[in-house]
N, C-alpha and C positions, 0 to 999 in steps of 0.2 A: 517435561513440557516447558513451555513459554507462557511466561505473565504475558495479561494484556498490557501493563506499560511497557513493558519491554516491544513487544507487537509495535505499540504507538511510537516508542522512541526510533525505532529500525524504520518505521514506513515515514517519518518527519524527516527525520537525517536523510534516507534516500530519494523524498519527494523533493526537498528545497534546494538540493544540488542539482537536480534532474530540471527543474522548472526554468531556472537559470539557465544552462547549461544546453538544453534545447532549445532556446530563445524562445520561450512561451511567455516568460514574463521578464521584465529587463532588472529587475530585483524583488528577492522576497522577505518580508519581515514580519516577524511573530508579533502580532498584538500593533500593529502602526495604523493607526488609526487616518492618518493622510495616505494610505496606498490606494488606487482606483477599483483592487476588488479583495473582496474578503474569503477566504475557502475555508469550506467544514468540511470536514471528511470524519466519518461515523463509521468504526468496525461494525459491521450487520451478525457476522459470524466471523468463527476461526476454527479450523482443525486442526489441532497439532499433535505430532507423532514424536514421542523419546527417541533419543539414538538407540536406547536399550531397545525399545519396543522395534526399533527399527532392525537392529540388528538381530532381534529371537525371532519375529517374524517375516521378517523380510516385505517381499512385493504384499503380502498379506495384509503388512501394517496400515497402508494405504499412504495416502497423500499427504503433505502438509498443506493447508488451503484457506485462503483468505476471501472475504467478500466484504467490500465497503461501499458507503453511498458518499457520493460526493456533491456539493453544494457549491457553486461560484456565486456570490451575490456583488454586484455594485456598491460599493461604498458608501458613497453620496448618497444614493435613492433607497440602498437596502433593500432593492428588485433582485429577485432572481435573475440570474443571467444563463446557466448550467444546470442540468441536475440529471444524475445519472449512475449506474451501479457498475460495480466493476469488478471481477475475480481474478484470482491467481492461484495456481497450484505448482507443488514441487514435483519432481520425480518422483516414482516408488521405489525404485531397485534402490536397496540397501547400500550401494557400492558405486551412484552416481555423485557425483560431484554436486547435483542439483537438487538432492533429496532434502536440504533443509528449510526451516521456516524462510530462511532468507531466500531462498529461492523464487518462495511465493510471493512474499514481500515487493520484491525485483520486477515479479509479472503484472503483479496490482499497478504500482509505478509504470511500468511503461505504458499500461492501459489507461492510467489517468492522462497521462500525456498525450495519448493518440485521442484520448475523449477530449481534451482541451483543444487539440488542432484545429 
């Protein structure tokens, strides 16, 4: 399976890149007190299926899934600007290139981007 720290790192890496490339924010910095907004993303739940289980059980192993809570605060005031929950899920088929946790993370990041638009 995947550790929560690995899920967090993948989520952060994908999200940081997309927030700028999709023009949601001009720049994204970790822990910058001078930024306009502060975003907190909390993993609410994750279901990870190991590659071995995927091969042994196929579709019955289920999908990798991830559910996160997103809070966007105005840095200057500390006021909550946006709050929403998003989910992401990978394909269940063992031969699919979209069956890994990375696919669930990509879907979560896409849903965060859409939520911020």
